[in-house]
Backbone bond lengths (Angstrom), bond angles and torsions (degrees), N, CA, C in turn:
res aa  C-N    CA-C-N  psi(-1)  N-CA   C-N-CA  omega(-1)  CA-C   N-CA-C  phi
1 M - - - 1.447 - - 1.513 108.68 -
2 S 1.303 117.09 132.28 1.487 118.81 179.90 1.510 110.27 -94.71
3 S 1.330 113.92 151.13 1.462 121.90 -177.96 1.503 107.93 -99.16
4 P 1.333 119.01 150.46 1.485 121.86 177.62 1.543 110.07 -65.85
5 L 1.285 118.30 -14.54 1.480 121.77 179.96 1.547 111.89 -87.51
6 Q 1.348 115.40 -18.93 1.451 119.18 -178.10 1.530 110.20 -63.41
7 G 1.348 115.43 132.65 1.457 120.41 -177.79 1.507 113.72 89.74
8 K 1.322 118.51 -8.93 1.503 119.30 179.12 1.505 109.89 -95.14
9 C 1.381 113.51 150.59 1.431 121.02 179.14 1.537 109.71 -135.13
10 I 1.320 113.21 146.43 1.458 119.58 170.84 1.524 105.65 -119.40
11 I 1.333 115.79 125.59 1.457 119.61 -175.26 1.554 108.64 -115.08
12 F 1.315 118.50 122.51 1.448 123.46 174.42 1.506 107.64 -111.08
13 S 1.334 117.42 124.67 1.449 123.76 175.01 1.493 110.25 -133.18
14 A 1.318 114.13 156.14 1.463 119.84 -177.66 1.488 110.97 -175.88
15 P 1.309 117.66 158.63 1.478 118.56 169.04 1.529 107.73 -62.01
16 S 1.322 115.49 152.48 1.459 122.09 177.65 1.545 108.22 -57.68
17 G 1.381 115.89 126.93 1.457 119.91 176.09 1.502 113.10 100.51
18 A 1.359 118.75 -2.65 1.492 121.42 -178.68 1.510 112.58 -77.16
19 G 1.329 116.43 -21.91 1.491 119.57 178.49 1.555 114.40 110.52
20 K 1.333 117.63 11.14 1.456 116.88 -173.50 1.490 112.28 -66.42
21 T 1.339 119.06 -35.97 1.471 121.30 -179.40 1.543 111.60 -64.55
22 T 1.306 115.45 -41.79 1.457 120.22 176.67 1.529 111.17 -60.74
23 I 1.319 116.29 -45.33 1.463 121.98 -179.14 1.580 108.51 -64.74
24 V 1.317 118.32 -43.69 1.454 120.54 177.18 1.497 111.59 -60.05
25 H 1.308 119.15 -44.20 1.470 122.49 179.21 1.557 109.41 -62.69
26 D 1.301 118.03 -37.28 1.457 120.88 176.69 1.503 111.11 -63.19
27 L 1.369 116.34 -44.49 1.506 119.68 179.10 1.489 111.41 -63.32
28 L 1.364 117.70 -37.39 1.454 121.72 178.85 1.542 112.46 -64.51
29 S 1.335 115.78 -28.36 1.446 119.79 178.57 1.506 114.21 -76.48
30 R 1.320 117.35 -12.78 1.450 121.96 -179.32 1.527 108.41 -93.99
31 E 1.301 117.35 157.87 1.462 121.96 -179.98 1.574 111.71 -81.56
32 L 1.295 116.14 72.96 1.472 118.89 -177.89 1.508 113.00 -113.00
33 G 1.329 119.99 -0.44 1.448 120.58 -177.31 1.496 116.02 77.20
34 L 1.335 116.65 28.53 1.440 122.57 -175.22 1.538 109.02 -102.86
35 E 1.312 116.06 149.39 1.444 123.25 172.41 1.529 108.38 -134.32
36 F 1.307 115.53 132.78 1.453 121.62 -176.04 1.509 110.83 -72.32
37 S 1.340 114.53 130.58 1.489 121.45 174.49 1.531 106.65 -85.03
38 V 1.326 113.79 114.51 1.500 118.43 178.87 1.493 106.41 -80.98
39 S 1.338 115.69 121.19 1.479 121.70 178.46 1.505 108.60 -79.13
40 A 1.331 112.26 158.12 1.469 119.84 172.25 1.514 108.12 -101.14
41 C 1.330 115.80 148.44 1.466 119.92 177.17 1.529 109.40 -145.38
42 S 1.314 114.58 164.74 1.491 119.96 -178.10 1.535 110.27 -98.52
43 R 1.294 119.68 -9.68 1.444 122.43 -174.77 1.538 109.49 -82.63
44 D 1.365 114.84 167.60 1.462 121.60 176.70 1.526 109.04 -80.28
45 P 1.344 115.94 152.79 1.487 116.98 177.89 1.497 113.43 -65.43
46 R 1.331 116.96 147.28 1.441 122.86 173.30 1.525 104.89 -82.68
47 P 1.342 117.34 167.64 1.469 121.59 176.45 1.559 107.91 -57.44
48 N 1.300 116.05 136.64 1.486 124.75 179.87 1.513 114.48 76.90
49 E 1.319 119.68 -2.92 1.494 120.01 175.12 1.519 109.56 -85.90
50 V 1.358 114.53 139.96 1.446 122.01 -177.01 1.497 112.14 -117.14
51 H 1.330 116.08 131.13 1.502 121.90 178.65 1.573 107.18 -61.83
52 G 1.333 112.61 131.31 1.469 119.17 176.85 1.537 111.90 88.84
53 K 1.331 117.70 -11.69 1.441 121.34 178.54 1.516 110.78 -112.06
54 D 1.354 115.76 -53.94 1.463 120.64 179.09 1.491 110.38 -87.95
55 Y 1.318 118.08 -45.06 1.486 126.10 176.34 1.524 107.74 -153.30
56 Y 1.343 114.55 163.47 1.453 120.34 162.20 1.552 104.50 -91.87
57 F 1.278 117.64 110.79 1.496 122.52 -178.79 1.489 107.84 -86.59
58 L 1.322 116.78 101.88 1.488 121.51 -172.07 1.505 113.91 -97.22
59 G 1.315 118.41 -23.43 1.454 120.59 -171.08 1.508 109.54 79.59
60 V 1.314 116.55 161.56 1.486 119.64 -171.56 1.546 110.56 -68.15
61 E 1.315 118.84 -46.36 1.502 119.17 -176.05 1.535 111.49 -65.17
62 N 1.307 115.87 -45.66 1.467 118.88 -179.00 1.568 109.98 -63.70
63 F 1.318 117.01 -38.81 1.463 123.23 177.49 1.557 109.53 -58.89
64 K 1.299 114.83 -48.79 1.512 120.74 179.44 1.521 111.38 -63.40
65 E 1.310 118.13 -35.21 1.453 120.82 176.16 1.495 110.12 -65.66
66 K 1.322 118.56 -40.22 1.473 121.30 -178.81 1.559 109.68 -69.88
67 I 1.349 118.72 -29.47 1.424 121.85 176.81 1.565 107.40 -65.41
68 E 1.299 114.57 -45.09 1.495 122.37 -178.52 1.537 109.32 -61.31
69 S 1.301 118.11 -37.96 1.449 121.69 -175.25 1.566 111.50 -89.21
70 D 1.346 117.33 8.51 1.420 122.59 176.76 1.533 113.51 58.76
71 A 1.357 115.13 40.58 1.484 121.68 -178.88 1.548 113.42 -83.32
72 F 1.357 117.20 -10.16 1.431 120.54 -175.16 1.501 114.23 -105.30
73 I 1.327 115.63 145.24 1.479 120.04 168.96 1.489 109.72 -76.51
74 E 1.354 113.63 -42.11 1.472 118.90 174.96 1.539 106.51 -150.57
75 W 1.326 114.94 151.07 1.456 119.16 174.59 1.520 106.08 -152.96
76 E 1.358 113.00 162.14 1.443 119.69 -179.75 1.505 110.65 -153.10
77 E 1.299 116.80 145.07 1.445 121.27 172.38 1.521 106.31 -95.76
78 V 1.334 114.75 98.37 1.507 121.42 -171.41 1.507 110.13 -70.24
79 Y 1.316 116.05 -46.98 1.469 124.31 173.05 1.524 104.32 -131.44
80 T 1.353 117.11 167.17 1.461 119.75 -177.73 1.505 112.57 -52.41
81 N 1.317 117.61 124.34 1.471 125.10 -177.56 1.530 113.39 54.24
82 N 1.356 115.95 29.03 1.451 121.28 177.48 1.511 105.03 -122.42
83 F 1.322 118.14 89.10 1.474 124.19 -174.06 1.548 112.28 -96.78
84 Y 1.313 114.69 145.02 1.458 122.04 169.30 1.507 110.55 -134.85
85 G 1.287 117.49 146.74 1.502 117.51 179.97 1.537 110.40 -167.83
86 T 1.351 111.69 173.41 1.463 121.40 179.52 1.505 110.24 -115.52
87 L 1.310 116.64 119.48 1.476 121.87 -179.57 1.531 109.06 -76.63
88 K 1.330 115.80 138.01 1.454 122.20 175.10 1.521 110.99 -57.83
89 S 1.346 116.30 -40.36 1.435 120.75 -178.49 1.526 111.44 -60.70
90 E 1.335 117.95 -30.31 1.493 121.70 179.34 1.521 109.71 -66.82
91 M 1.314 119.06 -41.56 1.468 122.03 179.86 1.504 109.03 -63.64
92 E 1.345 115.72 -48.35 1.444 120.69 -177.77 1.533 111.98 -60.07
93 R 1.340 115.64 -38.01 1.477 119.63 179.66 1.554 110.31 -61.97
94 I 1.319 116.44 -44.09 1.486 121.94 -177.30 1.521 111.09 -68.71
95 W 1.352 116.04 -50.70 1.464 119.40 -177.23 1.531 110.32 -61.76
96 S 1.333 116.80 -34.35 1.467 119.39 -177.45 1.569 109.96 -65.25
97 Q 1.314 115.73 -20.01 1.483 120.58 177.94 1.562 110.37 -89.15
98 G 1.366 115.81 2.10 1.477 119.47 179.33 1.558 112.03 74.06
99 K 1.305 116.76 27.87 1.443 119.16 -179.23 1.526 110.76 -117.58
100 A 1.355 114.09 163.53 1.479 118.94 176.82 1.553 105.19 -91.24
101 V 1.319 115.89 148.33 1.444 123.07 179.50 1.501 108.31 -88.12
102 I 1.361 115.50 135.49 1.463 118.32 170.03 1.545 108.99 -119.01
103 F 1.326 113.82 130.86 1.453 120.69 -177.74 1.528 111.13 -108.69
104 D 1.326 113.35 145.32 1.446 122.94 172.88 1.551 103.69 -123.09
105 V 1.317 116.57 92.11 1.495 120.49 -171.50 1.526 110.68 -131.78
106 D 1.308 115.53 164.32 1.455 119.19 179.46 1.573 107.79 -72.00
107 V 1.291 116.32 172.49 1.464 122.91 -170.98 1.525 112.57 -61.19
108 I 1.343 118.64 -48.87 1.411 120.14 -179.58 1.547 111.80 -64.89
109 G 1.354 115.11 -41.13 1.442 118.62 175.79 1.523 112.12 -59.58
110 G 1.320 117.43 -39.89 1.476 122.56 178.65 1.532 109.77 -62.26
111 L 1.320 116.66 -45.46 1.447 119.82 -179.96 1.553 112.21 -65.25
112 N 1.354 115.47 -38.27 1.477 119.53 176.05 1.473 111.27 -62.94
113 L 1.340 119.75 -42.78 1.427 123.14 178.55 1.529 110.30 -63.35
114 K 1.318 117.84 -46.01 1.468 121.63 -179.86 1.521 110.78 -58.17
115 K 1.329 116.49 -42.88 1.485 119.00 179.26 1.518 111.29 -61.47
116 Q 1.334 118.33 -36.99 1.457 123.67 179.08 1.501 111.90 -72.03
117 F 1.309 118.78 -44.82 1.491 120.15 -172.24 1.509 114.63 -98.75
118 K 1.335 117.26 -7.41 1.481 123.30 174.83 1.518 113.03 46.07
119 D 1.363 115.60 -121.28 1.465 120.61 -175.86 1.520 112.85 -72.34
120 S 1.294 119.43 -12.67 1.462 122.42 175.83 1.538 111.53 -77.01
121 A 1.318 117.78 -5.64 1.433 121.55 -177.08 1.546 111.56 -124.51
122 L 1.326 115.00 144.02 1.432 121.76 172.33 1.537 105.56 -112.08
123 A 1.359 115.13 118.33 1.479 121.30 -174.51 1.533 107.44 -104.98
124 V 1.332 114.91 119.15 1.463 121.03 -179.21 1.529 109.28 -116.52
125 F 1.337 114.08 131.11 1.466 122.72 176.49 1.519 106.42 -104.05
126 V 1.342 116.14 118.76 1.439 123.06 175.44 1.490 108.58 -90.04
127 K 1.353 116.39 117.79 1.423 123.46 -174.06 1.569 110.03 -110.00
128 P 1.321 116.97 133.22 1.445 117.74 173.22 1.529 110.65 -69.43
129 P 1.292 119.03 157.87 1.500 120.43 178.54 1.507 113.38 -61.69
130 S 1.362 113.45 -29.21 1.478 118.12 177.10 1.535 110.42 -160.63
131 Y 1.296 116.74 164.07 1.473 122.06 178.40 1.522 108.96 -63.86
132 E 1.365 116.92 -38.87 1.441 122.60 -179.05 1.527 111.01 -64.94
133 E 1.320 116.10 -41.21 1.470 120.41 178.53 1.533 110.83 -65.06
134 L 1.320 117.00 -36.72 1.448 120.75 178.09 1.528 109.51 -62.64
135 E 1.295 118.05 -45.13 1.467 121.24 179.38 1.545 109.30 -62.28
136 K 1.290 116.71 -42.05 1.521 121.62 -179.20 1.536 105.67 -61.33
137 R 1.284 120.81 -45.58 1.477 123.58 -178.18 1.553 110.99 -62.52
138 L 1.317 115.24 -42.63 1.481 118.95 179.52 1.528 110.50 -63.48
139 R 1.353 115.27 -41.86 1.453 119.45 -178.49 1.561 109.56 -70.36
140 G 1.286 115.41 -34.11 1.491 121.88 177.96 1.524 113.84 -62.65
141 R 1.303 117.47 -25.36 1.458 120.57 -179.54 1.561 111.21 -69.90
142 S 1.333 115.61 -28.07 1.462 123.02 -178.83 1.526 112.74 51.01
143 T 1.314 115.90 38.16 1.459 120.50 -179.30 1.533 112.38 -114.71
144 E 1.310 117.00 -9.57 1.463 118.81 -176.24 1.488 116.13 -129.28
145 S 1.317 116.93 155.12 1.443 122.42 179.10 1.531 109.92 -71.43
146 E 1.334 112.78 166.91 1.473 119.10 177.05 1.547 111.00 -59.14
147 D 1.313 116.79 -41.45 1.477 119.91 178.89 1.500 111.15 -60.65
148 K 1.356 117.11 -42.89 1.460 122.68 -177.06 1.566 109.82 -67.05
149 I 1.318 116.17 -39.35 1.480 120.55 176.60 1.503 109.02 -64.03
150 N 1.322 119.07 -45.18 1.476 120.66 179.66 1.518 110.85 -62.00
151 Q 1.353 115.31 -41.32 1.450 120.57 177.90 1.504 111.22 -61.69
152 R 1.298 117.69 -43.38 1.502 121.85 179.48 1.548 111.29 -66.57
153 M 1.352 116.94 -38.17 1.452 119.03 179.80 1.543 111.17 -70.18
154 E 1.287 116.25 -37.12 1.473 119.82 176.79 1.537 109.90 -63.76
155 K 1.303 115.18 -42.66 1.482 120.74 178.13 1.524 110.46 -64.66
156 A 1.346 116.68 -40.75 1.450 122.63 179.91 1.532 112.18 -60.29
157 S 1.323 117.16 -39.15 1.463 118.99 -177.49 1.536 109.27 -63.55
158 K 1.351 116.28 -35.57 1.510 120.94 177.71 1.529 109.61 -72.88
159 E 1.343 116.49 -41.93 1.463 119.08 -176.44 1.540 113.41 -66.36
160 L 1.325 116.37 -35.65 1.462 119.03 178.72 1.507 113.65 -57.61
161 A 1.335 117.06 -29.12 1.470 121.89 177.57 1.521 112.13 -66.09
162 F 1.326 121.09 -19.73 1.442 123.81 -179.81 1.500 114.46 -87.01
163 S 1.338 117.70 -6.99 1.445 119.92 -171.56 1.545 112.40 -55.20
164 K 1.316 118.18 -35.67 1.458 122.45 -177.30 1.517 113.72 -67.74
165 E 1.365 116.49 -10.33 1.465 118.82 -179.96 1.535 111.03 -91.68
166 F 1.325 117.14 0.60 1.460 121.99 178.13 1.543 110.55 -94.32
167 D 1.313 116.91 159.06 1.446 121.70 178.74 1.521 112.27 -65.24
168 I 1.349 114.64 -41.92 1.478 119.67 -178.32 1.529 106.60 -136.45
169 V 1.351 112.50 141.42 1.469 120.48 171.53 1.543 104.93 -110.31
170 L 1.310 115.93 119.79 1.425 123.33 178.26 1.491 109.84 -109.52
171 V 1.362 118.06 115.47 1.431 122.54 178.87 1.513 108.17 -84.83
172 N 1.364 115.71 120.09 1.444 118.98 179.65 1.539 111.08 -96.99
173 D 1.313 113.31 83.93 1.446 122.24 179.92 1.544 109.30 -97.11
174 D 1.345 115.40 -40.31 1.469 124.82 175.14 1.508 106.63 -124.64
175 L 1.312 117.25 114.27 1.463 121.38 -172.21 1.543 113.33 -58.22
176 D 1.316 116.53 -44.39 1.516 119.88 -179.42 1.532 110.89 -60.61
177 V 1.331 115.02 -41.85 1.510 119.62 179.85 1.504 109.24 -67.07
178 A 1.327 116.85 -43.63 1.487 121.60 -179.84 1.510 111.25 -60.74
179 C 1.347 116.62 -42.55 1.477 120.98 178.05 1.522 111.83 -63.11
180 D 1.360 117.55 -43.33 1.443 119.04 178.28 1.526 111.76 -66.16
181 Q 1.318 117.50 -40.94 1.455 120.90 178.06 1.547 110.01 -61.50
182 A 1.298 116.03 -45.23 1.484 121.08 179.34 1.531 110.46 -57.88
183 A 1.346 114.77 -46.99 1.494 118.38 -178.45 1.528 110.31 -63.19
184 S 1.293 118.16 -35.49 1.451 121.06 -179.64 1.542 111.77 -65.71
185 F 1.341 117.25 -50.31 1.489 116.46 -177.65 1.531 111.23 -75.86
186 V 1.323 120.64 -26.50 1.456 120.62 173.79 1.501 109.80 -66.25
187 R 1.339 117.68 -44.60 1.453 120.78 179.85 1.546 110.83 -59.87
188 E 1.342 112.95 -43.88 1.520 119.17 179.68 1.527 109.95 -60.19
189 F 1.333 118.46 -44.85 1.469 123.07 179.69 1.529 110.89 -62.29
190 L 1.314 116.87 -46.62 1.470 120.68 -177.18 1.549 113.83 -67.46
191 D 1.372 114.73 -24.64 1.482 119.16 -178.16 1.564 111.32 -84.30
192 K 1.336 117.60 -7.14 1.416 121.79 -179.66 1.554 111.22 -64.91
């Protein structure tokens, strides 16, 4: 028996530090029929990250082998030898459970997924209230070097230009309000 959620995707994209991961975790805690799509990456796990839960940590060579064998729906080399992507097997796993897939992906990955899934996907761009606030949030994490923060800020300025290509732009000024707004439009999309 197929579920009305089967084949549907919710895509959340944003510059690093805008709050998309927090919003996605909030949506997963609500009874919406969503299952998180675990992305694959080539980097090593950060402290507290778990293989198969936060990411599939494949390493550079294994990631490249999976590209060659067409195992990804989408993938991108975000920085040199720093790959991220969505495994086809991950989508099949979630849809076979009768759930909708929710993605937490970077901006280009989100646009690539939207192109593939068209009307079966709702693409949401989470926007910080300002560029300055985004930098403040990244610095507040205290997890990255000055070079990494500058690299992320430079990337964010380019990513913000893509916001108009998404179905919805959600400004994350107040996290509780942003989470409630996200739940509202996700519920509306899934009920179609």
